[in-house]
Each structure stands twice: as C-alpha cells, then as structure tokens.
C-alpha positions as CSV (number, residue, x, y, z in Angstrom):
1,M,42.0,49.6,78.7
2,L,43.7,48.9,75.1
3,C,42.5,46.9,72.2
4,C,44.5,45.0,69.7
5,D,43.4,46.1,65.9
6,I,44.8,43.1,64.8
7,C,42.1,40.7,66.7
8,G,40.1,42.9,69.1
9,E,41.6,41.6,72.3
10,T,41.7,44.1,75.2
11,V,44.5,44.2,77.6
12,A,44.9,46.4,80.8
13,S,48.4,48.2,79.5
14,E,51.0,49.2,77.5
15,P,53.4,46.8,78.8
16,D,50.6,44.0,78.5
17,M,49.8,44.8,74.3
18,K,53.3,44.5,73.9
19,T,53.2,41.3,75.2
20,H,50.3,40.3,73.3
21,L,51.6,41.6,70.1
22,L,55.1,40.2,70.4
23,I,53.3,36.5,71.7
24,V,50.1,36.5,69.4
25,H,51.3,38.3,66.2
26,M,54.6,38.3,66.0
27,E,56.0,35.5,66.9
28,N,53.0,33.5,65.5
29,E,51.4,33.5,61.8
30,I,49.7,36.8,61.3
31,T,46.4,36.2,59.3
32,C,43.9,39.2,58.2
33,P,40.9,39.4,60.1
34,F,38.7,40.8,56.6
35,C,40.7,38.3,53.9
36,K,42.8,35.4,55.6
37,L,46.0,37.0,54.4
38,S,48.5,35.5,55.9
39,G,52.4,34.8,55.6
40,V,53.2,38.4,56.1
41,N,54.7,40.2,58.9
42,Y,53.5,43.0,61.4
43,D,53.9,45.7,59.6
44,E,53.4,44.2,56.3
45,I,49.7,43.0,57.9
46,C,49.4,46.8,59.0
47,F,49.7,47.9,55.7
48,H,47.3,45.3,54.5
49,I,44.7,46.4,56.5
50,E,45.0,50.2,55.8
51,T,45.2,49.8,52.1
52,A,43.1,46.8,51.2
53,H,39.9,47.1,53.8
54,F,40.3,50.9,54.4
55,E,36.7,51.2,54.6
56,Q,35.9,48.1,56.7
57,N,38.4,48.7,59.1
58,A,37.3,52.8,59.5
59,V,33.3,51.1,60.2
60,E,34.8,48.9,62.9
61,G,37.3,50.9,64.3
62,N,36.5,54.9,63.7
63,F,39.9,55.6,64.2
64,E,43.1,57.7,62.5
65,R,46.4,57.5,63.8
66,T,48.7,60.7,64.1
67,D,51.8,59.1,65.2
68,T,54.4,57.1,63.6
69,T,54.4,54.2,66.2
70,P,52.5,51.1,65.5
71,F,49.6,51.2,67.2
72,G,50.3,54.7,68.7
73,I,52.8,53.4,71.3
74,S,56.0,55.6,70.9
75,N,59.4,54.5,71.0
76,D,60.2,56.0,73.6
77,H,56.7,55.6,75.3
78,K,58.4,55.2,79.2
79,D,59.6,59.2,78.6
80,N,56.5,60.5,76.5
81,N,53.5,58.2,77.1
82,L,50.9,58.1,74.5
83,Q,50.9,60.9,71.9
84,S,47.2,60.9,70.7
85,T,45.0,63.3,69.7
86,G,42.1,61.3,70.8
87,E,41.6,58.8,73.6
88,V,40.0,55.9,73.1
89,N,36.5,55.7,71.1
90,S,33.6,54.9,71.3
91,S,33.5,51.4,70.8
92,G,36.8,50.8,72.7
93,H,39.4,51.1,70.4
94,L,42.5,53.4,70.5
95,A,42.5,56.5,68.7
96,C,45.9,55.9,66.7
97,A,47.2,55.8,63.4
98,S,49.7,53.6,61.5
99,N,53.2,54.5,60.6
100,H,52.4,53.6,56.9
101,P,51.0,56.8,55.2
102,K,47.7,56.7,52.7
103,S,48.5,55.8,48.8
104,S,48.1,59.5,48.0
105,A,50.5,62.8,48.9
106,Q,47.3,64.6,50.0
107,S,46.7,61.9,53.1
108,L,50.4,63.2,54.0
109,P,50.3,65.6,57.5
110,K,51.0,69.3,56.3
111,D,53.7,69.7,58.1
112,V,55.9,67.0,57.1
113,P,59.2,67.8,54.9
114,L,60.3,66.8,51.9
115,K,62.6,64.3,52.8
116,Q,60.5,62.8,55.1
117,E,57.8,63.1,52.5
118,A,60.2,60.9,49.7
119,F,60.5,58.7,53.3
120,Y,57.0,58.3,52.8
121,S,56.4,57.6,49.3
122,E,59.5,55.2,49.3
123,N,58.2,53.2,52.3
124,F,54.9,53.0,50.7
125,T,56.1,51.8,47.3
126,E,58.2,49.5,48.6
127,S,55.6,47.9,51.5
128,R,53.6,47.7,48.3
129,K,56.3,45.6,46.4
130,L,56.4,43.7,49.4
131,L,53.1,42.7,49.7
132,K,52.4,41.6,46.5
133,S,55.3,39.4,46.6
134,R,54.3,37.8,50.0
135,E,50.4,37.2,48.4
136,K,52.0,35.7,45.3
137,Q,54.3,33.5,47.5
138,S,50.9,32.3,49.6
139,G,48.7,31.8,46.2
140,L,46.6,34.3,47.2
141,S,46.7,36.0,44.2
142,E,45.9,32.7,41.9
143,V,43.2,31.7,43.6
144,K,39.8,33.2,41.9
145,G,36.6,34.1,44.1
146,S,39.1,34.6,47.4
147,T,37.6,36.6,50.0
148,Y,40.8,39.1,49.1
149,E,39.8,39.6,45.6
150,A,35.8,39.7,46.1
151,T,36.6,42.8,48.6
152,Y,39.5,44.3,47.2
153,N,38.0,46.0,43.6
154,P,40.3,49.0,43.0
155,P,37.7,51.5,41.6
156,D,37.6,52.7,38.2
157,C,36.8,56.2,36.9
158,P,33.3,56.3,35.2
159,F,34.7,59.5,32.6
160,C,38.1,58.0,31.4
161,G,38.6,54.3,33.1
162,K,41.6,55.2,34.9
163,V,42.0,52.6,37.8
164,E,43.0,54.2,41.2
165,A,44.0,52.1,44.5
166,C,41.5,53.4,47.0
167,S,38.2,55.3,47.3
168,D,39.8,58.6,48.2
169,D,42.7,58.6,45.3
170,M,39.2,58.3,43.0
171,E,37.8,60.8,44.3
172,L,40.5,63.2,43.8
173,H,41.3,62.4,40.7
174,M,37.6,62.9,39.5
175,K,37.3,66.5,41.4
176,T,40.8,67.6,39.6
177,K,40.5,65.8,36.4
178,H,36.8,65.8,35.7
179,A,35.8,69.0,37.6
180,N,34.2,70.9,34.5
181,V,32.1,68.0,34.4
182,L,31.0,67.5,37.6
183,E,30.2,71.3,38.2
184,D,29.4,73.0,34.8
185,Q,27.7,69.9,32.7
186,P,24.7,67.7,32.9
187,L,25.3,64.1,32.8
188,Y,23.2,61.6,30.8
189,D,23.2,57.7,31.9
190,C,22.3,54.8,29.7
191,P,19.2,53.5,30.1
192,M,20.5,50.0,29.3
193,C,23.9,49.7,30.4
194,G,24.6,52.9,33.3
195,L,27.0,54.6,30.9
196,L,27.2,58.1,32.0
197,C,27.6,60.7,29.2
198,T,28.0,64.7,29.0
199,N,26.6,64.8,25.8
200,Y,23.1,64.2,24.9
201,N,24.1,62.9,21.2
202,I,26.4,60.6,22.1
203,L,24.3,59.1,24.4
204,Q,21.8,58.5,21.7
205,E,24.4,57.0,19.7
206,H,25.2,55.0,22.3
207,V,21.6,53.7,22.6
208,N,21.2,53.6,19.1
209,L,24.2,50.5,19.2
210,H,22.0,49.1,21.6
211,L,19.1,49.1,19.3
212,E,21.4,47.8,16.8
213,E,22.4,44.8,18.8
214,S,18.8,43.8,19.6
215,S,17.6,44.1,16.2
216,Y,20.4,41.9,14.7
217,R,19.9,39.4,18.0
218,Q,16.2,39.5,16.5
219,G,17.3,39.6,13.1
220,M,19.1,36.4,13.7
221,D,16.4,34.9,15.7
222,E,13.9,35.1,12.6
223,V,16.8,33.6,10.1
224,Q,16.7,30.8,13.0
225,C,13.0,30.6,12.5
226,S,13.2,30.7,8.7
227,S,15.8,27.8,9.3
228,D,13.3,26.0,11.1
229,L,10.8,26.4,8.5
230,E,12.7,25.6,6.0
231,L,13.8,22.7,7.6
232,A,10.4,21.7,8.3
233,Y,9.4,22.7,4.5
234,Q,12.1,19.9,3.0
235,L,11.2,17.4,5.7
236,Q,7.7,17.4,4.4
237,K,9.0,17.6,0.5
238,Q,10.6,14.1,1.8
239,E,7.5,12.7,3.3
240,D,5.6,13.8,0.4
241,R,8.1,12.5,-1.9
242,K,8.4,8.8,0.3
243,R,4.7,8.7,0.7
244,K,4.1,9.2,-3.4
245,S,7.2,7.0,-4.2
246,E,5.7,4.2,-2.1
247,E,2.3,4.5,-3.5
248,S,3.8,4.5,-7.0
249,R,5.5,1.1,-5.8
250,Q,2.0,-0.2,-4.6
251,E,0.4,0.8,-7.8
252,M,2.8,-1.1,-9.8
253,E,3.2,-4.3,-8.0
254,G,-0.9,-4.3,-8.1
255,F,-0.6,-3.3,-12.2
256,Q,2.4,-5.7,-12.4
257,K,0.1,-8.2,-10.3
258,L,-3.1,-7.7,-12.6
259,Q,-0.7,-8.2,-15.5
260,R,0.1,-11.6,-14.3
261,Q,-3.2,-12.3,-13.4
262,Y,-4.5,-11.3,-16.7
263,G,-1.6,-12.6,-18.6
264,L,0.2,-9.5,-19.5
265,D,3.6,-10.1,-18.4
266,N,5.5,-11.6,-21.1
267,S,5.9,-14.8,-19.6
268,G,4.8,-16.1,-23.0
269,G,1.3,-17.8,-24.1
270,Y,-0.8,-21.0,-25.2
271,K,2.6,-22.6,-26.8
272,Q,5.1,-21.8,-24.3
273,Q,2.9,-22.6,-21.5
274,Q,1.7,-26.0,-23.5
275,L,5.2,-26.9,-23.5
276,R,6.3,-26.2,-19.9
277,Q,3.7,-28.0,-18.5
278,M,4.4,-31.3,-20.7
279,E,7.6,-31.2,-19.7
280,I,6.3,-31.1,-15.8
281,E,4.5,-34.4,-16.7
282,V,7.0,-36.1,-18.1
283,N,9.4,-34.8,-14.9
284,R,7.0,-36.2,-12.7
285,G,6.5,-39.4,-14.5
286,R,3.1,-38.7,-15.5
287,M,3.5,-38.5,-19.2
288,P,6.1,-41.2,-21.2
289,P,8.6,-39.2,-23.4
290,S,6.9,-40.9,-26.6
291,E,3.6,-39.2,-25.4
292,F,5.3,-35.9,-25.1
293,H,6.8,-35.8,-28.4
294,R,3.6,-36.9,-30.3
295,V,1.4,-34.2,-28.3
296,K,3.9,-31.5,-29.0
297,A,3.8,-32.6,-33.0
298,G,0.6,-32.7,-32.9
299,M,0.5,-29.2,-31.4
300,M,2.9,-27.7,-34.0
301,E,0.6,-29.0,-36.7
302,S,-2.7,-27.3,-35.3
303,L,-0.7,-24.0,-34.3
304,A,0.8,-24.1,-37.9
305,L,-3.0,-24.6,-39.4
306,G,-4.8,-22.5,-37.0
307,I,-7.1,-25.2,-36.4
308,D,-8.2,-26.4,-32.6
309,D,-6.6,-30.5,-32.7
310,G,-9.9,-31.6,-30.9
311,Q,-8.0,-32.9,-28.3
312,T,-10.2,-31.3,-26.0
313,K,-13.8,-31.4,-27.5
314,T,-16.4,-33.6,-26.7
315,S,-19.7,-34.2,-29.3
316,G,-23.1,-35.2,-29.0
317,I,-24.2,-34.0,-25.8
318,I,-27.1,-32.3,-26.8
319,G,-28.7,-35.2,-28.1
320,A,-28.1,-37.4,-24.9
321,L,-30.0,-34.6,-22.9
322,H,-32.6,-34.6,-25.0
323,R,-33.1,-38.4,-24.7
324,Y,-32.9,-38.4,-21.4
325,Y,-35.2,-35.6,-20.1
326,Q,-37.7,-37.5,-23.0
327,D,-37.5,-40.9,-21.1
328,I,-35.8,-40.5,-17.3
329,A,-36.4,-36.8,-16.3
330,T,-39.9,-37.0,-14.1
331,D,-39.2,-33.7,-12.4
332,V,-38.9,-31.5,-15.1
333,R,-41.9,-29.7,-16.9
334,H,-40.8,-28.3,-19.3
335,V,-36.7,-27.8,-21.1
336,W,-35.6,-25.4,-23.8
337,L,-32.2,-26.8,-25.6
338,S,-30.1,-24.9,-27.8
339,A,-28.6,-25.9,-30.8
340,V,-26.0,-28.5,-31.4
341,V,-23.1,-27.6,-29.4
342,D,-20.0,-29.5,-28.8
343,H,-18.0,-28.9,-25.5
344,F,-14.5,-28.0,-25.2
345,H,-12.6,-27.7,-22.0
346,S,-9.1,-26.2,-21.2
347,S,-5.8,-27.9,-21.5
348,L,-2.5,-27.8,-20.4
349,G,-1.5,-24.6,-22.7
350,D,-4.6,-22.5,-21.5
351,K,-5.2,-23.6,-17.9
352,G,-5.9,-21.1,-15.8
353,W,-6.6,-18.2,-18.2
354,G,-8.7,-19.8,-21.3
355,C,-11.8,-20.1,-20.4
356,G,-13.0,-17.2,-22.9
357,Y,-11.6,-18.5,-25.9
358,R,-12.7,-22.4,-24.9
359,N,-16.5,-20.6,-24.6
360,F,-16.1,-18.9,-28.0
361,Q,-15.0,-22.2,-29.5
362,M,-18.2,-23.7,-27.9
363,L,-20.8,-20.7,-29.5
364,L,-18.6,-21.2,-33.0
365,S,-19.0,-25.0,-33.2
366,S,-23.1,-24.4,-33.0
367,L,-23.0,-21.5,-35.8
368,L,-21.1,-23.5,-38.2
369,Q,-23.7,-26.0,-38.3
370,D,-26.4,-23.8,-38.9
371,D,-27.0,-22.7,-42.6
372,T,-28.1,-19.2,-41.3
373,F,-24.3,-18.1,-40.8
374,D,-23.0,-20.0,-43.7
375,D,-22.6,-16.3,-45.8
376,C,-20.4,-14.8,-43.3
377,L,-18.2,-18.3,-41.7
378,R,-17.8,-19.7,-44.9
379,G,-14.7,-22.4,-45.0
380,M,-13.9,-21.4,-41.6
381,S,-13.3,-24.3,-39.1
382,V,-13.3,-24.2,-34.9
383,P,-9.7,-22.3,-34.3
384,C,-7.2,-23.2,-32.1
385,I,-6.2,-19.9,-29.2
386,P,-3.3,-18.0,-30.7
387,K,-5.6,-18.0,-34.1
388,I,-8.1,-16.8,-32.0
389,Q,-6.0,-13.9,-30.2
390,A,-4.9,-12.9,-34.0
391,M,-8.6,-12.8,-35.0
392,I,-9.5,-10.6,-32.4
393,E,-6.6,-8.2,-33.1
394,D,-7.5,-8.1,-36.0
395,A,-10.6,-6.6,-35.6
396,W,-9.1,-4.0,-33.5
397,K,-7.2,-3.3,-36.4
398,E,-10.4,-2.8,-38.3
399,G,-11.3,-0.6,-35.3
400,F,-13.8,-2.2,-33.5
401,D,-13.7,-1.4,-30.0
402,P,-10.4,0.6,-29.5
403,Q,-10.5,1.1,-25.6
404,G,-10.5,-2.3,-25.0
405,A,-7.6,-2.5,-27.3
406,S,-6.0,0.1,-25.6
407,Q,-6.3,-2.0,-22.2
408,L,-4.6,-4.7,-23.6
409,N,-1.9,-3.0,-25.1
410,N,-3.4,-3.9,-28.7
411,R,-2.1,-7.4,-28.2
412,L,-3.1,-10.9,-27.4
413,Q,-0.6,-13.4,-29.5
414,G,2.2,-14.6,-27.3
415,T,0.5,-13.8,-24.2
416,K,-2.0,-15.5,-21.3
417,A,-4.3,-12.6,-21.3
418,W,-8.1,-13.4,-20.3
419,I,-10.6,-12.1,-22.6
420,G,-14.3,-11.4,-21.7
421,A,-17.8,-10.6,-23.4
422,C,-16.7,-7.3,-25.1
423,E,-13.9,-8.9,-27.3
424,I,-16.1,-12.1,-27.9
425,Y,-18.9,-9.3,-29.1
426,T,-16.2,-7.5,-30.9
427,L,-14.7,-10.8,-33.0
428,L,-18.2,-11.8,-33.5
429,T,-19.0,-8.7,-35.1
430,S,-16.0,-8.7,-37.0
431,L,-17.4,-11.8,-38.6
432,R,-20.8,-10.4,-39.2
433,V,-22.4,-12.3,-36.8
434,K,-25.3,-9.9,-35.2
435,C,-25.3,-10.4,-31.5
436,R,-26.0,-8.4,-28.6
437,I,-24.5,-7.7,-24.8
438,I,-26.7,-8.0,-21.9
439,D,-25.2,-6.2,-18.6
440,F,-26.8,-7.8,-15.3
441,H,-25.1,-5.2,-13.4
442,K,-26.3,-5.3,-9.8
443,P,-28.4,-8.4,-8.3
444,T,-32.6,-8.3,-8.5
445,G,-33.4,-11.2,-6.2
446,P,-32.5,-11.7,-2.4
447,L,-29.4,-12.8,-1.2
448,G,-27.4,-11.3,-4.4
449,T,-29.4,-13.8,-6.8
450,H,-30.4,-12.5,-10.4
451,P,-33.6,-14.0,-11.1
452,R,-34.1,-11.5,-13.8
453,L,-31.1,-12.9,-15.8
454,F,-32.7,-16.4,-15.7
455,E,-36.1,-14.8,-17.1
456,W,-33.9,-13.5,-19.7
457,I,-32.5,-16.5,-20.7
458,L,-36.2,-18.3,-21.0
459,N,-37.8,-15.5,-23.1
460,Y,-34.8,-16.6,-25.3
461,Y,-35.1,-19.9,-25.5
462,S,-38.9,-20.3,-25.3
463,S,-39.5,-18.2,-28.3
464,E,-39.8,-20.9,-30.5
465,R,-42.1,-23.0,-28.2
466,E,-43.5,-26.1,-30.3
467,G,-47.0,-27.3,-28.6
468,D,-46.6,-28.2,-25.5
469,S,-43.9,-30.4,-26.0
470,K,-41.8,-31.5,-22.8
471,V,-38.5,-31.0,-24.4
472,V,-37.6,-28.6,-27.0
473,C,-34.7,-28.4,-28.9
474,T,-34.3,-24.8,-30.1
475,S,-32.2,-23.1,-33.3
476,K,-30.8,-20.6,-30.9
477,P,-27.4,-20.7,-30.7
478,P,-25.8,-21.0,-27.1
479,I,-25.4,-18.0,-24.8
480,Y,-22.3,-16.8,-23.7
481,L,-22.3,-16.2,-20.2
482,Q,-19.1,-14.0,-18.1
483,H,-18.7,-13.2,-14.5
484,Q,-15.8,-11.8,-12.4
485,G,-12.7,-14.3,-13.0
486,H,-14.8,-17.1,-15.3
487,S,-16.9,-17.2,-18.2
488,R,-19.6,-20.2,-19.0
489,T,-21.8,-21.7,-22.1
490,V,-25.5,-21.9,-21.1
491,V,-27.3,-24.5,-23.5
492,G,-30.5,-24.6,-22.1
493,I,-33.1,-24.1,-19.2
494,E,-35.0,-25.7,-17.5
495,E,-38.8,-25.4,-16.1
496,R,-39.4,-27.8,-12.8
497,K,-42.6,-28.7,-12.0
498,N,-42.8,-26.5,-8.6
499,R,-41.9,-23.7,-11.1
500,T,-38.3,-22.8,-10.6
501,L,-35.7,-22.3,-13.1
502,C,-32.3,-24.4,-13.8
503,L,-29.9,-23.4,-16.3
504,L,-27.9,-25.8,-18.1
505,I,-24.0,-24.5,-18.4
506,F,-20.8,-26.1,-20.2
507,D,-18.1,-25.1,-18.4
508,P,-14.7,-25.3,-19.8
509,G,-13.0,-26.1,-16.6
510,C,-14.8,-29.9,-16.6
511,P,-12.6,-32.2,-18.1
512,S,-13.7,-34.3,-21.1
513,P,-13.8,-37.8,-19.0
514,E,-16.5,-36.0,-17.0
515,M,-18.7,-35.1,-20.0
516,Q,-18.6,-37.6,-21.9
517,K,-20.2,-39.8,-19.1
518,L,-23.8,-37.6,-20.2
519,L,-22.9,-39.8,-23.4
520,K,-24.1,-43.0,-22.0
521,Q,-27.8,-44.7,-22.9
522,D,-28.6,-44.9,-19.2
523,I,-27.8,-41.2,-17.6
524,E,-28.0,-40.7,-14.0
525,A,-29.5,-38.0,-12.7
526,S,-25.8,-37.5,-10.8
527,S,-24.3,-37.0,-13.7
528,L,-26.3,-33.7,-14.7
529,K,-25.6,-31.9,-11.5
530,Q,-22.6,-30.4,-12.9
531,L,-24.4,-29.1,-15.7
532,R,-27.4,-27.7,-13.5
533,K,-27.2,-24.2,-11.9
534,F,-30.5,-22.9,-9.9
535,V,-31.1,-19.5,-9.1
536,G,-29.4,-19.8,-5.7
537,N,-25.8,-21.0,-7.3
538,L,-25.5,-18.1,-9.0
539,K,-24.2,-15.2,-6.9
540,H,-21.6,-12.8,-8.2
541,K,-22.0,-9.5,-8.4
542,Q,-22.5,-9.0,-11.7
543,Y,-22.6,-11.1,-14.9
544,Q,-22.9,-10.5,-18.6
545,I,-24.4,-12.3,-21.2
546,V,-23.4,-12.5,-25.2
547,A,-26.8,-13.6,-27.5
548,V,-26.4,-14.1,-31.0
549,E,-29.2,-13.1,-32.9
550,G,-28.8,-13.5,-36.7
551,A,-26.3,-12.8,-39.2
552,L,-25.3,-9.0,-40.2
553,S,-24.9,-7.3,-43.9
554,P,-21.6,-5.5,-44.6
555,E,-23.6,-2.0,-44.0
556,E,-24.7,-3.3,-40.7
557,K,-21.2,-4.4,-39.4
558,I,-19.8,-0.9,-40.5
559,A,-22.2,1.0,-38.3
560,R,-21.8,-1.4,-35.4
561,R,-18.1,-0.8,-35.7
562,Q,-18.9,2.9,-35.6
563,A,-21.0,2.5,-32.8
564,S,-18.0,0.2,-31.2
565,Q,-16.1,3.5,-30.7
566,V,-18.0,4.1,-27.0
567,F,-19.2,0.9,-26.2
568,T,-22.0,0.5,-24.6
569,A,-24.0,-2.9,-23.1
570,E,-28.0,-3.0,-22.4
571,K,-28.2,-2.9,-18.7
572,I,-31.1,-4.9,-16.5
573,P,-32.5,-3.4,-14.4
C-alpha cells in the first residue's frame, strides 16, 4: 500500500499513485494541507511543505527522501523499481525524499558532485523565488493573521539577531558562530524580558534600564496624581471664591435692604419725598394743582425757618381726656396724665420712617410749656424734621454717641434714616435735658408680655399722687416708647377697677381727623380705643423708653457726653 504525501490517501500500486497524483493534484488546484496555500504546481507545493512545514511534516510522516524523484518514484520505474532506504514506515507512509534539497548545503548528500551541488543551490533559489511570486499572486502574504504567517516564523539568533530560514540552519549558525558562548561562558537571562547575556555586568545594566523605565512610569503616575491633586485644589479654590462671592453678594443685598428700610439709600429726604408724593396726589386727582403750590410754598418756608408748619399737629387732647375721666369713665379707678402735650402725625414727606421725629416733636411740645426747661430751651419752637436731623448731627459733632453716629454714617440730613431711643437721648442731652434710657430687653410676663414695663410707668406718674383724686394731671413730661420698627409716646396710664393697667399712647401713625374726635364734648369710649394699650397688647420682644427727669447743668452735660462714648442703658430685669 502506498500513501499520498499531499492528501494522505492510500493506493494499492504505483500506477494507481501516478493516476491519483495526475488527476487529484496535478490537473486540479493543489492546496497545502497545513496552511491552505493554493495556486502553485506540484513541485512548488512539495517544496513549500518541505520548507514551511518541515516539523509538522516530519511529525506526521516521519520520513526522509533519498532519491531525486517526487515521492520516491523513479523516472525509470519500470526498470529499476523503487530506490528507497526505508520501505514503508510504521504510519503507513512511504519513506521517500523530495527532489528539493534543504536550505543549507549541509543537507546535501556527501557524494553529490560540485556541479550537482550548484544545480541544487540554483534550483533551491529559483524555487523560493517562484514560491514567493505565487504567494504574492494568491494574496496569502498580504493577509495578516493567516495560517501560513502564524505557522511559519523564521527563527532569529538570541545572540546576534540573525534570521535563518529554518531551525536546522539556526542550530548550525549557533554551533558555528557562537560555539564559544555555548561551551565556555555561562548565560544569564533577564528576569524581566528573557534576554540572554554572557556578561553579568551587561545583564545588570540591562535590568537597571528596566528599573529606570519602571521608575519613570511610576514618576509619571505620581505627576498625574499631583496634577489631579492640583486640579482638585484649583477647583476647591474656585468653589470657595464662588461661595465667598455669593456670601458677599447676599450680604450686600441685605445691607442695601437695610439701607432702604432705614432710609440710608441716598434716595432723598423729607423734602424730596414730600414733593414726589404731592405730585402723585395731583396725578391721581386727589389734590388740586392750586393746593399743590400752596402746600409746597408753606413747606419751603417751614424748611427755611427750621420750624414745623403745624399741618399735622393736634392740641388740647390732654384737657379733653381730663374731662372724660372726670365725668364719664366709670370703669376706671385712677388715671394719671402727663403734662400738656400736642399730637403730631406723619405727613406725606415722612410717611414710613418719620415716627421717631414726630415723637420727639410731641415730647418737645410738652417741655416747651414747662418753666423747668426755660433755661435750656430758651427761644426754641418745635422744629421740622430736617431741622431735627441737623440738631442730631450737631450733637454728634460735639462728641455724643460716636458709635451711633458711625452706624448712620454721621449723616441724617437729606436721608430717610430712622432714629430711635439713643438718638432721642443724644439730642435731649445735647439740649441739657436730663433723661434716662430704660431697656426692657425681654418679656417679664406670660405669653411674651411686659408687666414690668407697665409697673415702671405707673411708678413714674404716680409719684406725684395728689390725695385720692380719680384723675391726676401730673407735671411729668410724656415718655418716648420704642420697639422694633416703630415708636410712640406714652401720655398717661389707667388703673381700672379690676386692678389692671392700661397705657394711654399717642401714635404718630394716627391721622389728625381721628385724634380730633377726642376734642368733642361728649367723647365716646370707642374714641379712646386707639389710645388704650393693655398688657396683652404689647408683646414685642424688647421695649426701650426715654424718660425726662429735669434739666442738666453745663458740668453734668459734659459728664454725660463723656459717658456716651460707651453707650449703655439700664436693663429691666
């Protein structure tokens, strides 16, 4: 039995083998059984198998050809039969050799003459050129990752890098060129890449290069990490700047809101507001143009003289209250009234911010009618609001309350700035009026009430009790009463038959027509509702009062000016 070296098919005789080769492999397209190479003739496919797949062919066939005829079949087969060294091997393949020699001269038989050797070499070279041209034509060499490329990788020398066609040639090269290395010198392989070195120092330098590269990569990683930290730091700084900017913006908005609320936004003062409001009234048809010009002329004259024009004043209310309590009020056990005082209400020029100035006008109207203060208030009249602002600025210039002056930018004229108990105290002290501030800084009763405030005011007025009279008209000036957002004037206090206390208060927000109802002969109890404030009606968190006690000497004024450098108030409780 004979076996085909191309496809492995077995036939019974040599004629059958020739027929098989002619029909199957020569007339048809021949394909390599190892890498699918096609488009070549029979001799070229045999040479391809011997060179590219030598080791695979040796494992499967385990044979060697000894003749010069393909598949061991002699040209004169009829006369000489087979010329074989080995019959059939154990695998059933015929032991034969190709007519193409190996790629090295060492594979040639020893008895081949020189001319025949040249023939072998020339034949080998031509066959390789032909094989490469066929491979290019078939496109096999251009296909990356093909079976042919994957299985046929020419070996290279580990010492010098030379590439040989096959393993045998490489082995011969190493034995001839590097015999001294293989026999005499030890070999050192790199633990990182497997490179063989004959010198330990060279290997050490080679390994150091690996370590330097690793250190460089680590340094790059550290640089990247440092860059990330720097980026995070920059982002955090940007976030902090953004947050601070937002906080500054909100703070500025809050400050501007407070400035608008307290009249420090440079939007003008009493005069500007009065004119704007009168123009609005004219445009809405509620004020005739003639009235506009009349009021404007009176206002300009008042501002020039610094005296209030009296347009918002109501006089005689204290006398009317005395008659009412004496004749009509049956549910009141005792009542104490302050000295005579006029009521002043806010006008178009100071609506929304002028309550402190109007309460000062009320207090001053009472002091001007008391002989006790003739020396310090000689020649004064009730001033207009811009004049009061100028008087407070003059007191600041004298050195009173520098902290309060700083909070209001040392300026009141031409603004709508609110004033409170401290400014009233400063102004009165600068006029040599003796007064004190009492701070009821927290509630002293249930439900946020201030019964201690009522008790203090009762003691203030009742210190001049005259027998058991029901109505007591004292010589005490009215009391300035301040709380958050508003101020009023206390002109008396009731003690009702059930022992409850009720304050009598003038409010600058109450217009003159309402206050004039108290001047009627037959005052109704409902008319006093706007004046009466019981304990349950005053529930602000904090109240401050300014109470007048007499006149100051010039020396006492100086002492109080020094004391106002650090402004303090009496606290109850």
